[in-house]
Backbone as CSV, one residue per row, in Angstrom:
resi,resn,N_x,N_y,N_z,CA_x,CA_y,CA_z,C_x,C_y,C_z
1,MET,-0.227,-11.354,23.831,0.563,-11.824,22.693,1.270,-10.649,22.035
2,SER,2.478,-10.875,21.560,3.264,-9.829,20.925,2.577,-9.298,19.663
3,LYS,2.845,-8.022,19.346,2.364,-7.445,18.106,3.542,-7.275,17.165
4,ILE,3.269,-7.387,15.879,4.325,-7.313,14.875,3.969,-6.279,13.813
5,THR,4.930,-6.034,12.937,4.700,-5.199,11.759,4.586,-6.120,10.554
6,ILE,3.531,-5.920,9.770,3.308,-6.733,8.574,3.428,-5.828,7.347
7,ALA,4.373,-6.139,6.472,4.622,-5.357,5.262,4.150,-6.145,4.041
8,ILE,3.286,-5.532,3.251,2.759,-6.184,2.050,3.107,-5.333,0.830
9,ASP,3.959,-5.870,-0.022,4.337,-5.188,-1.264,3.842,-5.989,-2.459
10,GLY,3.863,-5.356,-3.622,3.458,-6.083,-4.817,2.972,-5.162,-5.913
11,TYR,2.593,-5.760,-7.019,2.154,-5.017,-8.193,0.744,-4.460,-8.012
12,SER,0.363,-3.573,-8.913,-0.966,-2.974,-8.860,-2.050,-4.029,-9.046
13,SER,-3.153,-3.844,-8.310,-4.347,-4.686,-8.457,-4.080,-6.163,-8.193
14,CYS,-3.213,-6.422,-7.220,-2.956,-7.802,-6.796,-3.771,-8.169,-5.557
15,GLY,-4.577,-7.242,-5.089,-5.380,-7.521,-3.906,-4.665,-7.241,-2.592
16,LYS,-3.640,-6.388,-2.637,-2.892,-6.074,-1.419,-3.792,-5.448,-0.353
17,SER,-4.565,-4.448,-0.763,-5.419,-3.754,0.208,-6.542,-4.650,0.707
18,THR,-7.061,-5.516,-0.159,-8.123,-6.445,0.256,-7.620,-7.369,1.352
19,LEU,-6.431,-7.910,1.152,-5.832,-8.785,2.158,-5.498,-8.004,3.423
20,ALA,-4.897,-6.838,3.266,-4.491,-6.036,4.425,-5.689,-5.646,5.290
21,LYS,-6.780,-5.252,4.655,-7.982,-4.880,5.411,-8.544,-6.068,6.182
22,ALA,-8.571,-7.232,5.522,-9.086,-8.435,6.169,-8.220,-8.827,7.366
23,LEU,-6.905,-8.721,7.200,-5.989,-9.036,8.287,-6.154,-8.063,9.450
24,ALA,-6.305,-6.785,9.125,-6.447,-5.758,10.155,-7.688,-6.012,11.011
25,GLN,-8.782,-6.388,10.355,-10.015,-6.679,11.091,-9.870,-7.929,11.945
26,LYS,-9.203,-8.922,11.405,-9.025,-10.194,12.105,-8.105,-10.038,13.320
27,LEU,-7.057,-9.257,13.165,-6.035,-9.125,14.202,-6.225,-7.899,15.093
28,HIS,-7.173,-7.021,14.692,-7.363,-5.746,15.379,-6.091,-4.889,15.301
29,TYR,-5.486,-4.889,14.126,-4.306,-4.082,13.838,-4.734,-2.811,13.091
30,HIS,-3.825,-1.851,13.025,-4.051,-0.656,12.217,-3.644,-0.963,10.775
31,TYR,-4.470,-0.528,9.826,-4.157,-0.724,8.417,-3.833,0.622,7.775
32,ILE,-2.706,0.676,7.085,-2.298,1.887,6.382,-2.091,1.569,4.908
33,ASP,-2.905,2.178,4.062,-2.793,2.014,2.614,-1.841,3.091,2.102
34,THR,-0.568,2.751,1.986,0.417,3.759,1.603,0.233,4.229,0.162
35,GLY,-0.312,3.360,-0.676,-0.588,3.773,-2.053,-1.594,4.911,-2.078
36,ALA,-2.546,4.880,-1.141,-3.553,5.938,-1.063,-2.919,7.272,-0.700
37,MET,-1.832,7.204,0.067,-1.146,8.440,0.448,-0.553,9.123,-0.786
38,TYR,0.077,8.327,-1.654,0.646,8.895,-2.876,-0.457,9.341,-3.842
39,ARG,-1.564,8.623,-3.822,-2.702,9.032,-4.648,-3.259,10.376,-4.168
40,ALA,-3.276,10.573,-2.849,-3.781,11.833,-2.298,-2.895,13.003,-2.719
41,VAL,-1.585,12.794,-2.687,-0.659,13.835,-3.135,-0.877,14.116,-4.625
42,THR,-1.091,13.057,-5.393,-1.347,13.208,-6.828,-2.620,13.997,-7.074
43,LEU,-3.667,13.711,-6.304,-4.928,14.443,-6.431,-4.699,15.925,-6.164
44,TYR,-3.928,16.233,-5.132,-3.604,17.631,-4.814,-2.904,18.283,-6.011
45,CYS,-1.960,17.579,-6.597,-1.212,18.119,-7.737,-2.113,18.358,-8.945
46,LEU,-3.035,17.455,-9.184,-3.966,17.622,-10.310,-4.889,18.812,-10.078
47,ARG,-5.368,18.947,-8.875,-6.282,20.047,-8.543,-5.596,21.407,-8.628
48,ASN,-4.297,21.429,-8.373,-3.571,22.698,-8.311,-2.640,22.912,-9.506
49,ASN,-2.895,22.151,-10.569,-2.156,22.295,-11.829,-0.644,22.138,-11.658
50,ILE,-0.256,21.319,-10.681,1.164,21.029,-10.493,1.600,19.940,-11.465
51,ILE,0.642,19.118,-11.871,0.899,18.149,-12.931,-0.176,18.316,-13.991
52,SER,0.254,18.435,-15.233,-0.682,18.621,-16.344,-0.108,17.954,-17.580
53,ASN,-0.919,17.131,-18.244,-0.453,16.384,-19.418,0.813,15.591,-19.107
54,SER,0.843,15.021,-17.900,1.950,14.179,-17.418,3.248,14.947,-17.178
55,ILE,3.186,16.264,-17.204,4.358,17.096,-16.937,4.230,17.703,-15.543
56,ILE,5.263,17.499,-14.718,5.226,17.956,-13.331,6.013,19.253,-13.178
57,ASP,5.408,20.216,-12.495,6.101,21.445,-12.126,6.814,21.158,-10.809
58,ASN,8.058,20.729,-10.893,8.786,20.276,-9.715,8.972,21.376,-8.672
59,GLU,9.183,22.591,-9.127,9.351,23.699,-8.180,8.067,23.955,-7.415
60,ALA,6.941,23.944,-8.122,5.639,24.163,-7.473,5.323,23.032,-6.501
61,LEU,5.676,21.806,-6.877,5.438,20.663,-6.002,6.282,20.780,-4.738
62,SER,7.547,21.121,-4.900,8.445,21.272,-3.754,7.941,22.341,-2.796
63,ASN,7.434,23.443,-3.359,6.929,24.547,-2.542,5.591,24.222,-1.878
64,SER,4.908,23.188,-2.385,3.579,22.850,-1.868,3.578,21.728,-0.841
65,LEU,4.684,21.015,-0.715,4.706,19.839,0.155,4.323,20.146,1.598
66,ASP,4.731,21.316,2.093,4.399,21.684,3.470,2.913,21.995,3.639
67,LYS,2.224,22.194,2.519,0.790,22.500,2.581,-0.064,21.229,2.478
68,ILE,0.592,20.101,2.258,-0.130,18.838,2.048,-0.082,17.984,3.309
69,THR,-1.255,17.646,3.818,-1.332,16.702,4.939,-2.180,15.511,4.504
70,VAL,-1.687,14.337,4.813,-2.411,13.103,4.493,-2.606,12.336,5.792
71,SER,-3.837,11.974,6.071,-4.129,11.266,7.323,-5.189,10.200,7.077
72,PHE,-5.368,9.331,8.074,-6.371,8.276,7.995,-7.305,8.368,9.199
73,ILE,-8.581,8.183,8.948,-9.582,8.148,10.018,-10.376,6.854,9.879
74,TYR,-10.539,6.170,10.985,-11.245,4.878,10.975,-12.744,5.095,10.796
75,ASN,-13.323,4.401,9.814,-14.752,4.459,9.541,-15.415,3.265,10.221
76,THR,-16.244,3.521,11.207,-16.859,2.437,11.968,-17.865,1.636,11.149
77,GLU,-18.413,2.243,10.084,-19.383,1.538,9.240,-18.680,0.579,8.280
78,THR,-17.630,1.067,7.616,-16.902,0.214,6.667,-15.834,-0.616,7.375
79,LYS,-15.563,-0.251,8.625,-14.559,-0.945,9.443,-13.182,-0.925,8.790
80,THR,-12.836,0.229,8.265,-11.506,0.399,7.677,-11.092,1.855,7.778
81,SER,-9.793,2.113,7.687,-9.283,3.477,7.720,-9.393,4.096,6.333
82,GLU,-9.863,5.332,6.283,-10.039,6.012,5.003,-9.159,7.258,4.959
83,VAL,-8.749,7.602,3.755,-7.742,8.651,3.594,-8.369,10.044,3.500
84,PHE,-7.680,10.998,4.132,-8.098,12.397,4.110,-6.937,13.245,3.602
85,LEU,-7.252,14.160,2.701,-6.278,15.105,2.167,-6.615,16.480,2.723
86,ASN,-5.712,17.024,3.533,-5.972,18.317,4.178,-7.358,18.347,4.819
87,ASP,-7.658,17.284,5.563,-8.910,17.122,6.327,-10.146,16.895,5.460
88,GLU,-9.951,16.672,4.165,-11.079,16.370,3.268,-11.082,14.877,2.945
89,HIS,-12.226,14.248,3.094,-12.354,12.829,2.764,-12.263,12.668,1.251
90,VAL,-11.247,11.925,0.783,-11.019,11.810,-0.663,-10.906,10.355,-1.104
91,GLU,-11.449,9.456,-0.328,-11.332,8.033,-0.625,-11.818,7.696,-2.035
92,ARG,-12.895,8.309,-2.471,-13.439,8.031,-3.800,-12.632,8.751,-4.893
93,GLU,-12.286,10.007,-4.628,-11.605,10.825,-5.636,-10.234,10.279,-6.020
94,ILE,-9.548,9.615,-5.088,-8.193,9.142,-5.391,-8.184,7.835,-6.181
95,ARG,-9.356,7.232,-6.403,-9.410,5.931,-7.092,-9.737,6.054,-8.574
96,THR,-9.725,7.262,-9.124,-10.065,7.447,-10.533,-8.901,7.080,-11.442
97,MET,-9.192,6.889,-12.718,-8.140,6.580,-13.688,-7.207,7.767,-13.882
98,GLU,-7.741,8.987,-13.748,-6.887,10.167,-13.902,-5.780,10.161,-12.855
99,VAL,-6.137,9.841,-11.622,-5.133,9.754,-10.566,-4.191,8.580,-10.836
100,ALA,-4.768,7.444,-11.233,-3.962,6.248,-11.512,-2.934,6.499,-12.611
101,ASN,-3.312,7.314,-13.589,-2.415,7.594,-14.707,-1.237,8.494,-14.320
102,ASN,-1.352,9.174,-13.173,-0.331,10.140,-12.786,0.413,9.812,-11.496
103,VAL,-0.107,8.843,-10.738,0.458,8.593,-9.415,1.895,8.072,-9.455
104,SER,2.241,7.274,-10.433,3.609,6.747,-10.500,4.627,7.864,-10.693
105,ALA,4.268,8.860,-11.509,5.171,9.982,-11.747,5.384,10.796,-10.475
106,ILE,4.301,11.059,-9.748,4.399,11.831,-8.510,5.156,11.050,-7.441
107,SER,4.873,9.752,-7.336,5.495,8.946,-6.278,6.965,8.654,-6.536
108,SER,7.443,8.959,-7.735,8.856,8.717,-8.052,9.754,9.867,-7.592
109,ILE,9.144,10.961,-7.163,9.914,12.144,-6.781,10.457,11.991,-5.354
110,LYS,11.733,12.213,-5.206,12.428,11.959,-3.942,11.792,12.688,-2.767
111,GLU,11.479,13.964,-2.935,10.931,14.760,-1.835,9.575,14.236,-1.386
112,VAL,8.777,13.782,-2.342,7.462,13.225,-2.018,7.628,11.938,-1.226
113,ARG,8.504,11.068,-1.698,8.708,9.789,-1.020,9.273,9.994,0.383
114,SER,10.199,10.939,0.527,10.799,11.195,1.841,9.727,11.618,2.842
115,LYS,8.823,12.487,2.411,7.771,12.959,3.314,6.821,11.831,3.678
116,MET,6.387,11.045,2.691,5.438,9.965,2.950,6.059,8.862,3.812
117,VAL,7.322,8.522,3.554,7.997,7.479,4.333,8.127,7.899,5.790
118,ALA,8.426,9.172,6.026,8.531,9.669,7.405,7.197,9.516,8.131
119,ILE,6.108,9.826,7.440,4.772,9.684,8.038,4.468,8.209,8.306
120,GLN,4.804,7.357,7.344,4.534,5.926,7.481,5.294,5.323,8.654
121,ARG,6.546,5.691,8.806,7.339,5.154,9.909,6.804,5.624,11.260
122,GLN,6.326,6.847,11.300,5.738,7.359,12.545,4.463,6.589,12.884
123,MET,3.655,6.297,11.875,2.416,5.563,12.085,2.667,4.149,12.591
124,GLY,3.791,3.562,12.172,4.051,2.165,12.509,5.049,1.946,13.619
125,GLN,5.418,3.000,14.326,6.488,2.880,15.316,6.123,1.993,16.512
126,ASN,4.830,1.826,16.787,4.419,1.003,17.938,3.983,-0.405,17.544
127,LYS,4.255,-0.793,16.305,3.883,-2.118,15.777,2.357,-2.303,15.781
128,GLY,1.910,-3.525,15.589,0.475,-3.749,15.473,-0.105,-3.049,14.264
129,VAL,0.680,-3.033,13.180,0.273,-2.305,11.982,0.492,-3.159,10.740
130,ILE,-0.381,-2.968,9.762,-0.266,-3.631,8.460,-0.195,-2.540,7.403
131,MET,0.869,-2.523,6.631,1.023,-1.532,5.570,1.186,-2.231,4.237
132,ASP,0.528,-1.704,3.223,0.733,-2.237,1.883,1.209,-1.125,0.963
133,GLY,2.003,-1.518,-0.020,2.536,-0.532,-0.944,3.532,-1.139,-1.907
134,ARG,4.591,-0.393,-2.190,5.594,-0.833,-3.156,6.970,-1.056,-2.507
135,ASP,7.227,-0.348,-1.389,8.562,-0.406,-0.795,8.513,-0.572,0.721
136,ILE,7.457,-1.181,1.235,7.287,-1.260,2.690,8.308,-2.217,3.308
137,GLY,8.412,-3.418,2.761,9.356,-4.384,3.304,10.788,-4.119,2.915
138,SER,10.996,-3.466,1.785,12.358,-3.229,1.290,12.959,-1.932,1.809
139,HIS,12.105,-0.952,2.174,12.650,0.350,2.562,12.005,0.946,3.815
140,VAL,10.677,0.995,3.863,10.008,1.667,4.979,10.227,0.908,6.282
141,PHE,9.956,-0.405,6.249,10.157,-1.255,7.420,10.965,-2.500,7.031
142,PRO,12.271,-2.322,6.798,13.103,-3.472,6.411,13.211,-4.525,7.503
143,ASP,12.877,-4.160,8.751,12.937,-5.114,9.860,11.562,-5.679,10.233
144,ALA,10.574,-5.492,9.365,9.233,-6.029,9.626,9.305,-7.533,9.857
145,GLU,8.557,-8.001,10.840,8.602,-9.426,11.181,8.013,-10.309,10.080
146,LEU,7.027,-9.798,9.358,6.447,-10.566,8.252,6.380,-9.686,7.014
147,LYS,6.986,-10.189,5.923,6.958,-9.477,4.653,6.319,-10.364,3.595
148,LEU,5.362,-9.819,2.883,4.706,-10.539,1.795,4.944,-9.779,0.500
149,PHE,5.131,-10.522,-0.580,5.236,-9.916,-1.904,4.159,-10.547,-2.774
150,MET,3.166,-9.731,-3.154,2.004,-10.257,-3.863,2.098,-10.052,-5.370
151,THR,1.600,-11.048,-6.084,1.576,-10.987,-7.537,0.374,-11.780,-8.037
152,ALA,0.066,-11.618,-9.310,-1.044,-12.353,-9.929,-0.922,-12.208,-11.442
153,ASP,-1.614,-13.057,-12.165,-1.621,-13.002,-13.624,-2.085,-11.619,-14.093
154,GLU,-1.451,-11.107,-15.123,-1.728,-9.759,-15.624,-3.185,-9.570,-16.034
155,ASN,-3.766,-10.553,-16.724,-5.158,-10.428,-17.157,-6.124,-10.471,-15.976
156,ILE,-5.795,-11.258,-14.976,-6.621,-11.315,-13.767,-6.586,-9.970,-13.057
157,ARG,-5.410,-9.393,-12.964,-5.259,-8.087,-12.328,-6.038,-7.017,-13.094
158,THR,-5.975,-7.085,-14.418,-6.685,-6.117,-15.247,-8.192,-6.195,-15.002
159,GLN,-8.721,-7.407,-14.953,-10.148,-7.575,-14.739,-10.563,-7.077,-13.354
160,ARG,-9.741,-7.330,-12.367,-10.038,-6.842,-11.012,-10.119,-5.324,-10.994
161,ARG,-9.162,-4.676,-11.637,-9.143,-3.217,-11.683,-10.320,-2.690,-12.477
162,LEU,-10.646,-3.353,-13.568,-11.786,-2.959,-14.396,-13.077,-3.042,-13.593
163,ASP,-13.243,-4.107,-12.834,-14.426,-4.289,-11.990,-14.511,-3.215,-10.909
164,GLU,-13.357,-2.884,-10.337,-13.320,-1.854,-9.296,-13.771,-0.504,-9.856
165,LEU,-13.245,-0.150,-11.029,-13.616,1.118,-11.651,-15.093,1.146,-12.025
166,SER,-15.585,0.034,-12.574,-16.998,-0.042,-12.981,-17.930,0.115,-11.790
167,SER,-17.535,-0.447,-10.664,-18.368,-0.358,-9.455,-18.494,1.076,-8.957
168,LYS,-17.564,1.928,-9.398,-17.570,3.330,-8.978,-18.039,4.261,-10.093
169,GLY,-18.618,3.664,-11.140,-19.186,4.467,-12.216,-18.196,4.929,-13.269
170,GLU,-16.997,4.348,-13.281,-16.002,4.669,-14.306,-15.887,3.499,-15.267
171,TYR,-16.070,3.769,-16.546,-16.084,2.681,-17.520,-14.963,2.858,-18.539
172,HIS,-14.114,1.856,-18.638,-12.964,1.879,-19.537,-12.853,0.527,-20.232
173,THR,-12.079,0.480,-21.299,-11.900,-0.786,-21.999,-10.879,-1.638,-21.257
174,PHE,-10.962,-2.932,-21.482,-10.011,-3.875,-20.872,-8.593,-3.499,-21.261
175,GLU,-8.394,-3.162,-22.524,-7.046,-2.855,-23.023,-6.481,-1.583,-22.395
176,ASP,-7.332,-0.562,-22.225,-6.870,0.690,-21.607,-6.388,0.438,-20.178
177,VAL,-7.161,-0.343,-19.432,-6.798,-0.642,-18.049,-5.516,-1.476,-18.004
178,LYS,-5.410,-2.428,-18.921,-4.228,-3.287,-18.972,-2.971,-2.469,-19.249
179,GLN,-3.065,-1.536,-20.186,-1.920,-0.695,-20.513,-1.541,0.204,-19.342
180,ASN,-2.556,0.675,-18.610,-2.292,1.492,-17.419,-1.514,0.692,-16.378
181,LEU,-1.920,-0.566,-16.158,-1.223,-1.419,-15.196,0.210,-1.699,-15.647
182,LYS,0.385,-1.955,-16.940,1.725,-2.219,-17.463,2.642,-1.019,-17.258
183,LYS,2.109,0.167,-17.525,2.901,1.379,-17.362,3.267,1.588,-15.889
184,ARG,2.301,1.367,-14.997,2.567,1.547,-13.574,3.598,0.530,-13.076
185,ASP,3.491,-0.704,-13.553,4.478,-1.725,-13.187,5.876,-1.302,-13.622
186,PHE,5.956,-0.809,-14.858,7.262,-0.389,-15.385,7.815,0.781,-14.583
187,ASP,6.969,1.778,-14.349,7.405,2.962,-13.596,7.815,2.588,-12.170
188,ASP,7.027,1.717,-11.529,7.298,1.342,-10.139,8.591,0.545,-9.991
189,THR,8.886,-0.304,-10.974,10.062,-1.180,-10.866,11.342,-0.529,-11.381
190,THR,11.213,0.564,-12.112,12.404,1.190,-12.701,12.715,2.567,-12.127
191,ARG,11.856,3.082,-11.255,12.125,4.417,-10.712,13.401,4.398,-9.863
192,LYS,14.026,5.553,-9.755,15.287,5.672,-9.025,15.076,5.574,-7.518
193,GLU,14.010,6.204,-7.015,13.771,6.265,-5.581,12.965,5.058,-5.101
194,ASN,13.623,4.171,-4.359,12.964,3.024,-3.729,12.011,2.280,-4.672
195,PRO,12.530,1.667,-5.717,11.669,0.961,-6.680,11.007,-0.266,-6.057
196,LEU,9.986,-0.740,-6.734,9.299,-1.958,-6.304,10.213,-3.156,-6.542
197,ILE,10.617,-3.792,-5.442,11.421,-5.010,-5.526,10.927,-5.991,-4.468
198,GLN,11.243,-7.240,-4.668,10.903,-8.248,-3.669,12.026,-8.316,-2.639
199,ALA,11.703,-8.031,-1.380,12.705,-8.142,-0.323,13.179,-9.588,-0.238
200,GLU,14.451,-9.768,0.098,15.039,-11.109,0.121,14.292,-12.063,1.036
201,ASP,13.770,-11.554,2.153,13.094,-12.413,3.123,11.571,-12.355,3.015
202,ALA,11.070,-11.829,1.887,9.626,-11.764,1.684,9.085,-13.102,1.194
203,ILE,7.882,-13.417,1.603,7.191,-14.629,1.145,6.312,-14.245,-0.042
204,VAL,6.507,-14.915,-1.159,5.739,-14.610,-2.369,4.345,-15.228,-2.262
205,LEU,3.345,-14.406,-2.568,1.958,-14.867,-2.554,1.335,-14.567,-3.912
206,ASP,1.196,-15.596,-4.732,0.549,-15.479,-6.036,-0.910,-15.896,-5.852
207,ASN,-1.818,-14.935,-5.976,-3.231,-15.234,-5.721,-4.066,-15.355,-6.992
208,THR,-3.395,-15.709,-8.089,-4.113,-15.864,-9.365,-5.243,-16.881,-9.255
209,ASP,-4.957,-18.011,-8.613,-5.914,-19.122,-8.608,-6.423,-19.493,-7.216
210,ILE,-6.333,-18.579,-6.261,-6.866,-18.876,-4.930,-7.902,-17.830,-4.531
211,THR,-8.807,-18.224,-3.664,-9.863,-17.308,-3.221,-9.332,-16.365,-2.152
212,LYS,-10.105,-15.331,-1.863,-9.732,-14.395,-0.802,-9.657,-15.121,0.538
213,GLU,-10.570,-16.053,0.746,-10.606,-16.800,1.998,-9.373,-17.688,2.148
214,GLU,-8.989,-18.363,1.071,-7.797,-19.218,1.101,-6.542,-18.383,1.338
215,GLN,-6.498,-17.232,0.714,-5.370,-16.320,0.883,-5.262,-15.857,2.337
216,LEU,-6.394,-15.471,2.917,-6.415,-15.001,4.301,-5.991,-16.111,5.258
217,ASP,-6.507,-17.308,5.052,-6.157,-18.446,5.913,-4.660,-18.735,5.854
218,PHE,-4.088,-18.648,4.644,-2.660,-18.911,4.463,-1.814,-17.926,5.277
219,VAL,-2.176,-16.643,5.195,-1.385,-15.620,5.880,-1.613,-15.668,7.397
220,ILE,-2.828,-15.943,7.820,-3.108,-16.065,9.259,-2.262,-17.174,9.870
221,LYS,-2.102,-18.284,9.146,-1.262,-19.383,9.643,0.189,-18.923,9.768
222,LEU,0.662,-18.172,8.781,2.021,-17.641,8.840,2.203,-16.769,10.086
223,ILE,1.211,-15.929,10.338,1.284,-15.010,11.474,1.232,-15.770,12.797
224,ASN,0.330,-16.741,12.889,0.222,-17.533,14.122,1.515,-18.273,14.430
225,ASP,2.110,-18.859,13.406,3.381,-19.569,13.592,4.479,-18.605,14.024
226,LEU,4.477,-17.430,13.427,5.494,-16.426,13.742,5.335,-15.918,15.172
227,LEU,4.114,-15.621,15.567,3.860,-15.111,16.917,4.144,-16.167,17.970
228,LEU,3.811,-17.416,17.663,4.072,-18.503,18.607,5.579,-18.626,18.851
229,THR,6.340,-18.599,17.761,7.804,-18.685,17.875,8.355,-17.483,18.634
230,LYS,7.829,-16.297,18.334,8.300,-15.068,18.970,8.035,-15.094,20.476
231,ASP,6.825,-15.522,20.880,6.469,-15.557,22.298,7.210,-16.669,23.036
232,GLU,7.439,-17.781,22.363,8.204,-18.865,22.980,9.634,-18.410,23.245
233,PHE,10.199,-17.665,22.297,11.558,-17.158,22.462,11.628,-16.197,23.646
234,LYS,10.609,-15.346,23.780,10.584,-14.409,24.899,10.505,-15.144,26.225
235,SER,9.703,-16.210,26.236,9.543,-16.999,27.462,10.870,-17.651,27.863
236,ILE,11.573,-18.200,26.875,12.879,-18.828,27.120,13.887,-17.785,27.591
237,GLU,13.828,-16.608,26.955,14.749,-15.530,27.291,14.563,-15.090,28.750
238,LYS,13.321,-15.000,29.186,13.032,-14.637,30.579,13.558,-15.679,31.558
239,SER,13.376,-16.959,31.183,13.838,-18.045,32.049,15.349,-18.022,32.201
240,VAL,16.055,-17.716,31.129,17.506,-17.666,31.153,17.972,-16.520,32.056
241,LYS,17.285,-15.378,31.971,17.659,-14.205,32.775,17.459,-14.468,34.274
242,ARG,16.463,-15.275,34.596,16.223,-15.592,35.993,17.369,-16.439,36.558
């Protein structure tokens, strides 16, 4: 059966990575969390004082880009790909509120986006890949066979993020997390470089009132229908050539 590229875009804490991981396991596809890549760059900047008090040293960042490598290694226990920054496992470190508060600023920089997009396109050149982020269907893979745009109620998203942070030993107020999400939404949708937008041919998935299982079933049906049509077309095309 043919393999396709699946692009999942959407707002913060909409469950993009949860869906992408589930799909990757179900389809035996590669999963790439592009948001984690920008978080890894942000972590590097925080560690090296390239960003401090929300102020970025653009010259230092530009000079450091060649020193930053971001990669993924598949974890057989968790059955998912985890992010490494310069060969260091940083999956936990990139999920903190400090990183979350600064990632939009770092990811808005043209040079950073150019480097990450080049890596993402290389990772997905052979298809059979699922990527989630902010500009996958609109910019990274505009020709992806399936594009999803995910959204959910703001309070639901806030609670999901709050639960995620609490599970990792970080405790914040509901309002603080909500304001962080609002700021990230604003920054992501208004930045100059490849802002978060819904691609014209993307299918909107609002998961405010549906379970993870219902969401997965919905997308699997979309994929099955798409692959069936794609393979039928190939079969017809071969017959015509004969």
